[in-house]
Steps between C-alpha positions, in 0.01 A plus 500: 500500500856443616424627850233230545738210434645295782882508520534149357283578197678831447836321503370247249368778274833686510692178434276403208525844341878504551546158336283589201670841475843335499390267221382794290799709610740245352302506176497878491873507566560272201283725283612844620868422574678824596175702497359283779578489870635146532295197609484595868445869425215411267354275770513776759338750263228256396421406860504862617274607215251223572468562872532877459201510265292288737592720795425813295158359404430424867604853593238640261236256638473294184351163596714211378285213620489356147832327444493560125469873553774492766734324257418753228578787737826335607611427145411855398725627776779268387475627144484865603798483737716289271422707191568826683833384642612333175421821311691705757800268481499503120471879494785552745728248330463676166593843630 
């Protein structure tokens, strides 16, 4: 799916995801405080999880032509990456 986008559309997709991720990253930083990664760190993790899940789905030949399914895959990747790293940070900080 991402490989079929023109460079302009890909840039717009990355920019849109980054802006939305920053918005949610600020909210998560206010909620999680020291257990979070900061607003920009949260944004990077959320963006990386979204695009990483879409690229992983493309690698396994999962068709993401339906935008609702593509968003669900991306948000699932965001949740999985963020939950895994937040758990790892909480576990290491309590040692």
